[in-house]
C-alpha positions as CSV (number, residue, x, y, z in Angstrom):
1,X,-4.2,24.6,22.4
2,X,-6.0,21.2,22.7
3,X,-9.6,21.1,21.7
4,X,-12.3,19.7,24.0
5,X,-12.5,15.8,23.9
6,X,-15.4,14.6,21.7
7,X,-17.2,11.3,21.4
8,X,-16.2,9.1,18.5
9,X,-18.1,5.9,17.4
10,X,-16.0,2.9,16.8
11,X,-17.3,-0.4,15.3
12,X,-15.7,-3.6,16.5
13,X,-17.1,-7.0,15.4
14,X,-20.3,-5.3,14.3
15,X,-20.9,-3.6,17.7
16,X,-20.6,0.2,18.1
17,X,-18.7,1.7,21.0
18,X,-18.8,5.4,21.8
19,X,-15.5,6.6,23.2
20,X,-14.5,10.1,24.4
21,X,-11.3,11.1,22.9
22,X,-9.3,14.3,22.2
23,X,-9.9,15.5,18.6
24,X,-6.1,15.3,17.8
25,X,-6.1,11.6,18.8
26,X,-9.2,10.4,16.9
27,X,-7.5,9.4,13.7
28,X,-5.1,7.2,15.6
29,X,-7.9,5.7,17.6
30,X,-9.9,4.9,14.5
31,X,-6.8,3.1,13.0
32,X,-6.3,1.1,16.2
33,X,-10.0,0.2,16.4
34,X,-9.8,-1.0,12.7
35,X,-6.8,-3.1,13.5
36,X,-8.5,-4.6,16.5
37,X,-11.6,-5.3,14.5
38,X,-9.6,-7.1,11.8
39,X,-7.8,-9.2,14.4
40,X,-11.0,-10.1,16.2
41,X,-12.9,-10.9,13.0
42,X,-10.0,-13.0,11.7
43,X,-10.0,-15.0,15.0
44,X,-13.8,-15.4,14.9
45,X,-13.8,-16.4,11.3
46,X,-11.2,-19.1,11.9
47,X,-13.8,-21.0,13.8
48,X,-11.4,-22.0,16.5
49,X,-12.6,-19.6,19.2
50,X,-16.2,-19.0,20.2
51,X,-17.6,-16.0,22.0
52,X,-16.7,-12.3,21.6
53,X,-15.3,-12.1,25.2
54,X,-13.0,-15.0,24.6
55,X,-12.0,-13.6,21.2
56,X,-11.2,-10.2,22.8
57,X,-9.1,-11.8,25.5
58,X,-7.1,-13.9,23.1
59,X,-6.6,-10.9,20.7
60,X,-5.5,-8.7,23.6
61,X,-3.0,-11.4,24.7
62,X,-1.6,-11.6,21.1
63,X,-1.3,-7.8,20.9
64,X,0.3,-7.7,24.4
65,X,2.8,-10.3,23.2
66,X,3.5,-8.3,20.1
67,X,4.0,-5.1,22.2
68,X,6.4,-6.9,24.6
69,X,8.4,-8.3,21.6
70,X,8.7,-4.8,20.2
71,X,9.8,-3.4,23.6
72,X,12.5,-6.1,23.9
73,X,13.7,-5.3,20.4
74,X,13.8,-1.6,21.2
75,X,15.9,-2.2,24.3
76,X,18.4,-4.3,22.3
77,X,18.6,-1.7,19.5
78,X,18.9,1.1,22.1
79,X,21.8,-0.7,23.8
80,X,23.5,-1.4,20.5
81,X,23.1,2.2,19.4
82,X,24.5,3.4,22.7
83,X,27.5,1.1,22.4
84,X,28.1,2.2,18.8
85,X,27.9,5.9,19.9
86,X,30.4,5.3,22.7
87,X,32.8,3.7,20.2
88,X,32.4,6.5,17.8
89,X,32.9,9.1,20.5
90,X,36.1,7.3,21.6
91,X,37.4,7.3,18.0
92,X,36.7,11.1,17.6
93,X,38.4,11.8,21.0
94,X,41.4,9.8,19.9
95,X,41.7,11.6,16.6
96,X,41.3,15.0,18.3
97,X,44.0,14.2,20.9
98,X,46.6,13.2,18.4
99,X,49.1,16.0,17.5
């Protein structure tokens, strides 16, 4: 049974955000917020980008690009796995059909 969602406080670039989140998802959310904070602070500290809003947008674009790359890789791997499974299935069927 899921517990009632609770507020959790996340700190990103020194600013606190209160987010309501199911208890079972809080650990993952904390890890994600820490990663976001690291990315945003790294971009801020590089001195190439000014303003927290602009930093947030650029980091979001970088993370979206990373996600899309992983989705594309997943599709390729899934297709390769499916093809390998079909070949294996055909080999098994051929072996079982031989007298």
